[in-house]
Backbone atoms as SQL, in Angstrom:
CREATE TABLE atoms (id INTEGER PRIMARY KEY, chain TEXT, resi INTEGER, resn TEXT, atom TEXT, x REAL, y REAL, z REAL);
INSERT INTO atoms VALUES
  (1, 'A', 1, 'MET', 'N', 31.337, -152.583, 69.043),
  (2, 'A', 1, 'MET', 'CA', 30.343, -152.144, 68.088),
  (3, 'A', 1, 'MET', 'C', 29.059, -152.930, 68.332),
  (4, 'A', 2, 'ASP', 'N', 27.951, -152.239, 68.293),
  (5, 'A', 2, 'ASP', 'CA', 26.638, -152.840, 68.526),
  (6, 'A', 2, 'ASP', 'C', 26.034, -153.272, 67.189),
  (7, 'A', 3, 'TYR', 'N', 25.731, -154.565, 67.052),
  (8, 'A', 3, 'TYR', 'CA', 25.192, -155.091, 65.801),
  (9, 'A', 3, 'TYR', 'C', 23.684, -155.325, 65.882),
  (10, 'A', 4, 'SER', 'N', 22.986, -154.494, 66.612),
  (11, 'A', 4, 'SER', 'CA', 21.536, -154.655, 66.693),
  (12, 'A', 4, 'SER', 'C', 20.915, -154.309, 65.337),
  (13, 'A', 5, 'MET', 'N', 19.727, -154.816, 65.107),
  (14, 'A', 5, 'MET', 'CA', 19.039, -154.565, 63.836),
  (15, 'A', 5, 'MET', 'C', 18.828, -153.074, 63.609),
  (16, 'A', 6, 'ASP', 'N', 18.566, -152.356, 64.674),
  (17, 'A', 6, 'ASP', 'CA', 18.356, -150.913, 64.558),
  (18, 'A', 6, 'ASP', 'C', 19.613, -150.229, 64.020),
  (19, 'A', 7, 'ASN', 'N', 20.763, -150.602, 64.549),
  (20, 'A', 7, 'ASN', 'CA', 22.025, -150.010, 64.090),
  (21, 'A', 7, 'ASN', 'C', 22.356, -150.430, 62.661),
  (22, 'A', 8, 'ILE', 'N', 22.045, -151.664, 62.321),
  (23, 'A', 8, 'ILE', 'CA', 22.290, -152.139, 60.957),
  (24, 'A', 8, 'ILE', 'C', 21.436, -151.352, 59.967),
  (25, 'A', 9, 'HIS', 'N', 20.155, -151.175, 60.302),
  (26, 'A', 9, 'HIS', 'CA', 19.268, -150.399, 59.427),
  (27, 'A', 9, 'HIS', 'C', 19.752, -148.955, 59.307),
  (28, 'A', 10, 'ARG', 'N', 20.191, -148.393, 60.399),
  (29, 'A', 10, 'ARG', 'CA', 20.688, -147.016, 60.392),
  (30, 'A', 10, 'ARG', 'C', 21.930, -146.905, 59.506),
  (31, 'A', 11, 'ALA', 'N', 22.819, -147.891, 59.579),
  (32, 'A', 11, 'ALA', 'CA', 24.032, -147.879, 58.759),
  (33, 'A', 11, 'ALA', 'C', 23.688, -147.991, 57.273),
  (34, 'A', 12, 'ILE', 'N', 22.724, -148.849, 56.958),
  (35, 'A', 12, 'ILE', 'CA', 22.291, -148.990, 55.561),
  (36, 'A', 12, 'ILE', 'C', 21.680, -147.688, 55.068),
  (37, 'A', 13, 'ASP', 'N', 20.829, -147.079, 55.886),
  (38, 'A', 13, 'ASP', 'CA', 20.229, -145.794, 55.515),
  (39, 'A', 13, 'ASP', 'C', 21.297, -144.738, 55.271),
  (40, 'A', 14, 'ASN', 'N', 22.304, -144.694, 56.132),
  (41, 'A', 14, 'ASN', 'CA', 23.374, -143.707, 55.972),
  (42, 'A', 14, 'ASN', 'C', 24.134, -143.919, 54.669),
  (43, 'A', 15, 'LEU', 'N', 24.421, -145.177, 54.338),
  (44, 'A', 15, 'LEU', 'CA', 25.107, -145.470, 53.076),
  (45, 'A', 15, 'LEU', 'C', 24.256, -145.052, 51.884),
  (46, 'A', 16, 'TYR', 'N', 22.961, -145.315, 51.977),
  (47, 'A', 16, 'TYR', 'CA', 22.043, -144.953, 50.895),
  (48, 'A', 16, 'TYR', 'C', 22.025, -143.446, 50.695),
  (49, 'A', 17, 'TYR', 'N', 21.852, -142.694, 51.789),
  (50, 'A', 17, 'TYR', 'CA', 21.789, -141.234, 51.682),
  (51, 'A', 17, 'TYR', 'C', 23.119, -140.654, 51.220),
  (52, 'A', 18, 'GLU', 'N', 24.213, -141.256, 51.654),
  (53, 'A', 18, 'GLU', 'CA', 25.534, -140.805, 51.217),
  (54, 'A', 18, 'GLU', 'C', 25.685, -141.012, 49.712),
  (55, 'A', 19, 'HIS', 'N', 25.202, -142.149, 49.222),
  (56, 'A', 19, 'HIS', 'CA', 25.255, -142.426, 47.783),
  (57, 'A', 19, 'HIS', 'C', 24.424, -141.402, 47.011),
  (58, 'A', 20, 'ILE', 'N', 23.227, -141.119, 47.490),
  (59, 'A', 20, 'ILE', 'CA', 22.349, -140.146, 46.831),
  (60, 'A', 20, 'ILE', 'C', 22.998, -138.767, 46.818),
  (61, 'A', 21, 'LEU', 'N', 23.603, -138.372, 47.926),
  (62, 'A', 21, 'LEU', 'CA', 24.233, -137.055, 48.005),
  (63, 'A', 21, 'LEU', 'C', 25.423, -136.936, 47.062),
  (64, 'A', 22, 'ASN', 'N', 26.094, -138.042, 46.779),
  (65, 'A', 22, 'ASN', 'CA', 27.271, -138.009, 45.918),
  (66, 'A', 22, 'ASN', 'C', 26.940, -138.067, 44.427),
  (67, 'A', 23, 'LEU', 'N', 25.675, -138.269, 44.101),
  (68, 'A', 23, 'LEU', 'CA', 25.301, -138.298, 42.691),
  (69, 'A', 23, 'LEU', 'C', 25.414, -136.902, 42.089),
  (70, 'A', 24, 'LEU', 'N', 25.777, -136.860, 40.839),
  (71, 'A', 24, 'LEU', 'CA', 25.808, -135.590, 40.130),
  (72, 'A', 24, 'LEU', 'C', 24.382, -135.106, 39.907),
  (73, 'A', 25, 'GLU', 'N', 24.237, -133.812, 39.731),
  (74, 'A', 25, 'GLU', 'CA', 22.907, -133.234, 39.521),
  (75, 'A', 25, 'GLU', 'C', 22.236, -133.860, 38.291),
  (76, 'A', 26, 'GLU', 'N', 23.013, -134.101, 37.252),
  (77, 'A', 26, 'GLU', 'CA', 22.472, -134.709, 36.032),
  (78, 'A', 26, 'GLU', 'C', 21.954, -136.120, 36.315),
  (79, 'A', 27, 'GLU', 'N', 22.676, -136.880, 37.129),
  (80, 'A', 27, 'GLU', 'CA', 22.238, -138.236, 37.483),
  (81, 'A', 27, 'GLU', 'C', 20.954, -138.194, 38.308),
  (82, 'A', 28, 'LYS', 'N', 20.876, -137.233, 39.219),
  (83, 'A', 28, 'LYS', 'CA', 19.655, -137.086, 40.022),
  (84, 'A', 28, 'LYS', 'C', 18.466, -136.762, 39.125),
  (85, 'A', 29, 'ASN', 'N', 18.689, -135.873, 38.144),
  (86, 'A', 29, 'ASN', 'CA', 17.611, -135.512, 37.225),
  (87, 'A', 29, 'ASN', 'C', 17.171, -136.706, 36.385),
  (88, 'A', 30, 'GLU', 'N', 18.128, -137.516, 35.932),
  (89, 'A', 30, 'GLU', 'CA', 17.786, -138.708, 35.152),
  (90, 'A', 30, 'GLU', 'C', 16.963, -139.687, 35.981),
  (91, 'A', 31, 'ILE', 'N', 17.354, -139.879, 37.228),
  (92, 'A', 31, 'ILE', 'CA', 16.613, -140.780, 38.123),
  (93, 'A', 31, 'ILE', 'C', 15.206, -140.246, 38.354),
  (94, 'A', 32, 'LEU', 'N', 15.100, -138.948, 38.605),
  (95, 'A', 32, 'LEU', 'CA', 13.794, -138.329, 38.837),
  (96, 'A', 32, 'LEU', 'C', 12.907, -138.449, 37.598),
  (97, 'A', 33, 'GLU', 'N', 13.473, -138.213, 36.423),
  (98, 'A', 33, 'GLU', 'CA', 12.702, -138.343, 35.185),
  (99, 'A', 33, 'GLU', 'C', 12.195, -139.771, 35.002),
  (100, 'A', 34, 'GLU', 'N', 13.034, -140.748, 35.300),
  (101, 'A', 34, 'GLU', 'CA', 12.627, -142.149, 35.170),
  (102, 'A', 34, 'GLU', 'C', 11.509, -142.484, 36.159),
  (103, 'A', 35, 'ILE', 'N', 11.617, -141.987, 37.369),
  (104, 'A', 35, 'ILE', 'CA', 10.565, -142.202, 38.370),
  (105, 'A', 35, 'ILE', 'C', 9.254, -141.590, 37.888),
  (106, 'A', 36, 'LEU', 'N', 9.319, -140.362, 37.384),
  (107, 'A', 36, 'LEU', 'CA', 8.109, -139.685, 36.911),
  (108, 'A', 36, 'LEU', 'C', 7.499, -140.398, 35.700),
  (109, 'A', 37, 'ARG', 'N', 8.340, -140.897, 34.790),
  (110, 'A', 37, 'ARG', 'CA', 7.829, -141.660, 33.638),
  (111, 'A', 37, 'ARG', 'C', 7.086, -142.908, 34.117),
  (112, 'A', 38, 'ASN', 'N', 7.644, -143.592, 35.106),
  (113, 'A', 38, 'ASN', 'CA', 7.000, -144.802, 35.623),
  (114, 'A', 38, 'ASN', 'C', 5.695, -144.480, 36.335),
  (115, 'A', 39, 'ILE', 'N', 5.677, -143.383, 37.079),
  (116, 'A', 39, 'ILE', 'CA', 4.434, -142.967, 37.739),
  (117, 'A', 39, 'ILE', 'C', 3.375, -142.645, 36.691),
  (118, 'A', 40, 'LEU', 'N', 3.768, -141.936, 35.638),
  (119, 'A', 40, 'LEU', 'CA', 2.831, -141.599, 34.568),
  (120, 'A', 40, 'LEU', 'C', 2.290, -142.858, 33.897),
  (121, 'A', 41, 'LYS', 'N', 3.138, -143.848, 33.667),
  (122, 'A', 41, 'LYS', 'CA', 2.683, -145.105, 33.067),
  (123, 'A', 41, 'LYS', 'C', 1.636, -145.782, 33.945),
  (124, 'A', 42, 'ILE', 'N', 1.870, -145.773, 35.246),
  (125, 'A', 42, 'ILE', 'CA', 0.921, -146.384, 36.181),
  (126, 'A', 42, 'ILE', 'C', -0.409, -145.639, 36.146),
  (127, 'A', 43, 'ILE', 'N', -0.348, -144.315, 36.157),
  (128, 'A', 43, 'ILE', 'CA', -1.568, -143.501, 36.130),
  (129, 'A', 43, 'ILE', 'C', -2.333, -143.734, 34.830),
  (130, 'A', 44, 'LEU', 'N', -1.618, -143.729, 33.703),
  (131, 'A', 44, 'LEU', 'CA', -2.276, -143.940, 32.409),
  (132, 'A', 44, 'LEU', 'C', -2.908, -145.325, 32.323),
  (133, 'A', 45, 'CYS', 'N', -2.247, -146.311, 32.869),
  (134, 'A', 45, 'CYS', 'CA', -2.801, -147.671, 32.891),
  (135, 'A', 45, 'CYS', 'C', -4.081, -147.705, 33.723),
  (136, 'A', 46, 'ASP', 'N', -4.071, -147.014, 34.852),
  (137, 'A', 46, 'ASP', 'CA', -5.248, -146.954, 35.715),
  (138, 'A', 46, 'ASP', 'C', -6.399, -146.240, 35.006),
  (139, 'A', 47, 'VAL', 'N', -6.097, -145.125, 34.348),
  (140, 'A', 47, 'VAL', 'CA', -7.129, -144.384, 33.615),
  (141, 'A', 47, 'VAL', 'C', -7.695, -145.246, 32.491),
  (142, 'A', 48, 'GLU', 'N', -6.818, -145.910, 31.749),
  (143, 'A', 48, 'GLU', 'CA', -7.265, -146.754, 30.639),
  (144, 'A', 48, 'GLU', 'C', -8.176, -147.871, 31.134),
  (145, 'A', 49, 'THR', 'N', -7.803, -148.505, 32.227),
  (146, 'A', 49, 'THR', 'CA', -8.618, -149.588, 32.785),
  (147, 'A', 49, 'THR', 'C', -9.980, -149.067, 33.233),
  (148, 'A', 50, 'THR', 'N', -9.988, -147.918, 33.889),
  (149, 'A', 50, 'THR', 'CA', -11.242, -147.330, 34.365),
  (150, 'A', 50, 'THR', 'C', -12.149, -146.961, 33.202),
  (151, 'A', 51, 'VAL', 'N', -11.585, -146.318, 32.186),
  (152, 'A', 51, 'VAL', 'CA', -12.382, -145.925, 31.020),
  (153, 'A', 51, 'VAL', 'C', -12.899, -147.156, 30.286),
  (154, 'A', 52, 'ARG', 'N', -12.055, -148.167, 30.147),
  (155, 'A', 52, 'ARG', 'CA', -12.465, -149.399, 29.453),
  (156, 'A', 52, 'ARG', 'C', -13.651, -150.058, 30.175),
  (157, 'A', 53, 'ARG', 'N', -13.574, -150.164, 31.486),
  (158, 'A', 53, 'ARG', 'CA', -14.668, -150.782, 32.256),
  (159, 'A', 53, 'ARG', 'C', -15.937, -149.939, 32.169),
  (160, 'A', 54, 'SER', 'N', -15.766, -148.625, 32.263),
  (161, 'A', 54, 'SER', 'CA', -16.920, -147.731, 32.165),
  (162, 'A', 54, 'SER', 'C', -17.566, -147.834, 30.794),
  (163, 'A', 55, 'ALA', 'N', -16.745, -147.878, 29.750),
  (164, 'A', 55, 'ALA', 'CA', -17.271, -147.980, 28.387),
  (165, 'A', 55, 'ALA', 'C', -18.057, -149.275, 28.206),
  (166, 'A', 56, 'GLN', 'N', -17.539, -150.365, 28.732),
  (167, 'A', 56, 'GLN', 'CA', -18.254, -151.639, 28.618),
  (168, 'A', 56, 'GLN', 'C', -19.620, -151.557, 29.287),
  (169, 'A', 57, 'LYS', 'N', -19.667, -150.944, 30.473),
  (170, 'A', 57, 'LYS', 'CA', -20.943, -150.830, 31.182),
  (171, 'A', 57, 'LYS', 'C', -21.909, -149.923, 30.431),
  (172, 'A', 58, 'VAL', 'N', -21.398, -148.801, 29.939),
  (173, 'A', 58, 'VAL', 'CA', -22.245, -147.831, 29.242),
  (174, 'A', 58, 'VAL', 'C', -22.809, -148.433, 27.957),
  (175, 'A', 59, 'LEU', 'N', -21.972, -149.131, 27.207),
  (176, 'A', 59, 'LEU', 'CA', -22.422, -149.670, 25.922),
  (177, 'A', 59, 'LEU', 'C', -23.282, -150.922, 26.079),
  (178, 'A', 60, 'GLN', 'N', -23.123, -151.651, 27.157),
  (179, 'A', 60, 'GLN', 'CA', -23.930, -152.852, 27.368),
  (180, 'A', 60, 'GLN', 'C', -25.301, -152.523, 27.938),
  (181, 'A', 61, 'ASN', 'N', -25.456, -151.339, 28.497),
  (182, 'A', 61, 'ASN', 'CA', -26.697, -150.984, 29.177),
  (183, 'A', 61, 'ASN', 'C', -27.548, -150.035, 28.330),
  (184, 'A', 62, 'ALA', 'N', -27.591, -150.222, 27.035),
  (185, 'A', 62, 'ALA', 'CA', -28.388, -149.350, 26.173),
  (186, 'A', 62, 'ALA', 'C', -29.795, -149.901, 25.958),
  (187, 'A', 63, 'GLU', 'N', -30.072, -151.066, 26.462),
  (188, 'A', 63, 'GLU', 'CA', -31.399, -151.694, 26.416),
  (189, 'A', 63, 'GLU', 'C', -31.972, -151.737, 25.004),
  (190, 'A', 64, 'GLY', 'N', -31.124, -152.026, 24.030),
  (191, 'A', 64, 'GLY', 'CA', -31.609, -152.221, 22.667),
  (192, 'A', 64, 'GLY', 'C', -31.861, -150.956, 21.875),
  (193, 'A', 65, 'ASP', 'N', -31.715, -149.795, 22.479),
  (194, 'A', 65, 'ASP', 'CA', -31.936, -148.535, 21.769),
  (195, 'A', 65, 'ASP', 'C', -30.685, -148.186, 20.967),
  (196, 'A', 66, 'THR', 'N', -30.761, -148.346, 19.656),
  (197, 'A', 66, 'THR', 'CA', -29.610, -148.133, 18.778),
  (198, 'A', 66, 'THR', 'C', -29.139, -146.686, 18.812),
  (199, 'A', 67, 'ASN', 'N', -30.069, -145.741, 18.813),
  (200, 'A', 67, 'ASN', 'CA', -29.693, -144.315, 18.842),
  (201, 'A', 67, 'ASN', 'C', -28.955, -143.967, 20.129),
  (202, 'A', 68, 'LEU', 'N', -29.451, -144.494, 21.234),
  (203, 'A', 68, 'LEU', 'CA', -28.801, -144.233, 22.515),
  (204, 'A', 68, 'LEU', 'C', -27.398, -144.829, 22.531),
  (205, 'A', 69, 'MET', 'N', -27.258, -146.042, 22.017),
  (206, 'A', 69, 'MET', 'CA', -25.949, -146.688, 21.984),
  (207, 'A', 69, 'MET', 'C', -24.986, -145.899, 21.092),
  (208, 'A', 70, 'LEU', 'N', -25.478, -145.386, 19.960),
  (209, 'A', 70, 'LEU', 'CA', -24.648, -144.601, 19.049),
  (210, 'A', 70, 'LEU', 'C', -24.194, -143.300, 19.711),
  (211, 'A', 71, 'LYS', 'N', -25.095, -142.632, 20.415),
  (212, 'A', 71, 'LYS', 'CA', -24.734, -141.393, 21.123),
  (213, 'A', 71, 'LYS', 'C', -23.690, -141.667, 22.203),
  (214, 'A', 72, 'ARG', 'N', -23.876, -142.749, 22.918),
  (215, 'A', 72, 'ARG', 'CA', -22.906, -143.105, 23.959),
  (216, 'A', 72, 'ARG', 'C', -21.543, -143.426, 23.347),
  (217, 'A', 73, 'ALA', 'N', -21.546, -144.145, 22.232),
  (218, 'A', 73, 'ALA', 'CA', -20.284, -144.489, 21.565),
  (219, 'A', 73, 'ALA', 'C', -19.568, -143.227, 21.089),
  (220, 'A', 74, 'LYS', 'N', -20.318, -142.279, 20.527),
  (221, 'A', 74, 'LYS', 'CA', -19.707, -141.017, 20.078),
  (222, 'A', 74, 'LYS', 'C', -19.166, -140.223, 21.264),
  (223, 'A', 75, 'GLY', 'N', -19.887, -140.244, 22.365),
  (224, 'A', 75, 'GLY', 'CA', -19.415, -139.567, 23.574),
  (225, 'A', 75, 'GLY', 'C', -18.123, -140.186, 24.093),
  (226, 'A', 76, 'LEU', 'N', -18.062, -141.504, 24.084),
  (227, 'A', 76, 'LEU', 'CA', -16.838, -142.191, 24.510),
  (228, 'A', 76, 'LEU', 'C', -15.679, -141.893, 23.563),
  (229, 'A', 77, 'GLN', 'N', -15.983, -141.798, 22.273),
  (230, 'A', 77, 'GLN', 'CA', -14.946, -141.467, 21.299),
  (231, 'A', 77, 'GLN', 'C', -14.411, -140.055, 21.565),
  (232, 'A', 78, 'SER', 'N', -15.292, -139.121, 21.860),
  (233, 'A', 78, 'SER', 'CA', -14.865, -137.749, 22.184),
  (234, 'A', 78, 'SER', 'C', -14.020, -137.729, 23.451),
  (235, 'A', 79, 'LEU', 'N', -14.451, -138.486, 24.448),
  (236, 'A', 79, 'LEU', 'CA', -13.689, -138.572, 25.692),
  (237, 'A', 79, 'LEU', 'C', -12.295, -139.129, 25.431),
  (238, 'A', 80, 'GLY', 'N', -12.213, -140.168, 24.620),
  (239, 'A', 80, 'GLY', 'CA', -10.917, -140.756, 24.277),
  (240, 'A', 80, 'GLY', 'C', -10.002, -139.760, 23.590),
  (241, 'A', 81, 'LYS', 'N', -10.555, -138.979, 22.668),
  (242, 'A', 81, 'LYS', 'CA', -9.754, -137.966, 21.967),
  (243, 'A', 81, 'LYS', 'C', -9.234, -136.909, 22.941),
  (244, 'A', 82, 'MET', 'N', -10.090, -136.487, 23.877),
  (245, 'A', 82, 'MET', 'CA', -9.656, -135.483, 24.862),
  (246, 'A', 82, 'MET', 'C', -8.532, -136.023, 25.739),
  (247, 'A', 83, 'ILE', 'N', -8.667, -137.254, 26.170),
  (248, 'A', 83, 'ILE', 'CA', -7.636, -137.861, 27.019),
  (249, 'A', 83, 'ILE', 'C', -6.323, -137.965, 26.253),
  (250, 'A', 84, 'LEU', 'N', -6.393, -138.408, 24.999),
  (251, 'A', 84, 'LEU', 'CA', -5.174, -138.530, 24.193),
  (252, 'A', 84, 'LEU', 'C', -4.507, -137.177, 23.960),
  (253, 'A', 85, 'GLN', 'N', -5.289, -136.127, 23.786),
  (254, 'A', 85, 'GLN', 'CA', -4.716, -134.787, 23.611),
  (255, 'A', 85, 'GLN', 'C', -3.974, -134.352, 24.865),
  (256, 'A', 86, 'LYS', 'N', -4.525, -134.641, 26.013),
  (257, 'A', 86, 'LYS', 'CA', -3.885, -134.249, 27.277),
  (258, 'A', 86, 'LYS', 'C', -2.607, -135.040, 27.522),
  (259, 'A', 87, 'VAL', 'N', -2.604, -136.309, 27.112),
  (260, 'A', 87, 'VAL', 'CA', -1.435, -137.163, 27.327),
  (261, 'A', 87, 'VAL', 'C', -0.294, -136.753, 26.414),
  (262, 'A', 88, 'ASN', 'N', -0.618, -136.467, 25.163),
  (263, 'A', 88, 'ASN', 'CA', 0.423, -136.109, 24.196),
  (264, 'A', 88, 'ASN', 'C', 0.719, -134.661, 24.337);
């Protein structure tokens, strides 16, 4: 038997795929749902971080104009509501 790293990796891959193939359809669906939930969490975290940074820049750059800052804040509030509607 050849114990090269290539053969070891191939054997591990075969065991992994064999395990996946032996899972019940319900187990596969549960795993897929968990993966998708985690991907969604990552995406939502990225969106939240981007919006938060953008909001800070937009609200800090109003140059003392109260009306402009108020309009920007209302726009950000509307954007937040739209995002929350899409998420829920």
